[in-house]
C-alpha positions in Angstrom: -13.2 -27.0 -5.8 -13.0 -25.9 -2.1 -14.7 -23.4 -0.5 -11.1 -22.6 1.0 -9.7 -23.0 -2.7 -12.1 -20.7 -4.0 -11.3 -17.7 -0.9 -7.7 -17.7 -2.1 -8.6 -17.4 -5.8 -10.6 -14.4 -4.9 -8.4 -12.7 -2.8 -6.7 -9.6 -3.7 -3.5 -7.8 -3.0 -2.1 -4.9 -3.0 1.2 -3.1 -2.6 0.4 0.9 -1.3 2.2 4.1 -0.5 1.1 6.6 1.8 2.2 9.5 2.8 2.9 10.8 6.4 1.5 14.0 7.7 5.5 14.9 7.4 5.9 14.3 4.1 7.5 10.8 3.9 6.3 8.0 2.4 5.9 4.6 3.6 4.8 1.5 1.8 3.5 -1.4 2.8 1.5 -4.4 1.6 -2.0 -5.3 2.2 -4.6 -8.1 1.7 -8.3 -7.0 0.4 -8.9 -3.6 1.2 -6.5 -0.8 0.7 -8.5 2.0 2.0 -9.2 -0.1 5.2 -5.8 -0.6 5.4 -5.3 3.5 5.6 -8.0 3.9 7.9 -6.0 0.9 10.4 -3.1 3.3 9.9 -4.9 6.7 10.8 -6.6 5.1 13.7 -3.4 4.8 15.3 -3.3 1.0 14.8 -1.0 0.9 11.5 2.3 0.3 11.5 5.1 1.9 14.3 6.5 4.5 11.5 3.2 5.7 10.5 1.6 6.3 14.5 3.5 9.1 14.8 3.4 10.5 11.6 -0.6 11.0 11.1 -3.0 11.5 9.2 -1.8 9.3 6.3 -3.7 9.4 2.9 -3.2 7.3 0.4 -0.7 8.0 -2.4 -0.1 5.3 -4.6 -1.1 1.6 -4.7 -1.3 -1.3 -7.4 -3.5 -4.2 -6.9 -1.7 -8.0 -7.7 -3.2 -11.3 -8.0 -1.0 -13.3 -6.2 0.4 -12.3 -2.6 4.2 -13.1 -4.2 3.6 -10.2 -6.6 2.4 -7.7 -4.0 4.9 -8.3 -1.5 7.9 -8.4 -4.1 6.8 -5.1 -5.3 7.0 -3.7 -1.6 10.3 -5.3 -1.6 11.8 -3.2 -4.2 10.0 0.0 -3.5 11.5 -0.4 -0.5 14.7 0.1 -1.9 14.1 2.6 -4.1 15.2 6.4 -4.1 12.9 8.8 -2.3 12.6 10.5 -6.0 11.7 7.3 -7.4 8.8 7.0 -5.4 7.6 10.7 -5.4 7.3 10.4 -9.6 5.5 7.2 -9.0 3.0 8.5 -6.2 3.0 12.1 -9.0 2.1 9.9 -11.7 -0.8 7.7 -9.7 -2.5 11.2 -8.8 -2.5 12.2 -12.9 -3.9 8.2 -13.8 -6.5 8.4 -11.0 -8.4 12.1 -12.6 
């Protein structure tokens, strides 16, 4: 097995939602470190949507084994109603306590 194959197998993929300062939710996808991605958003170098709505806080995330799974979930989340996303974020907080 090559080093490249091993590296790909060890990667983690995340779908996440952050809550913006205006109360809105932004959904995204990242590789390896969801907390680093939130820090990028808060530095003003993230998505255009979040740049004018700082700071953001992590509201929900899920780790996936493949990029396809993570991006598919991002696609589904972006098409959900706000109420459904809010319910996911609320239940996520309960899961982590």
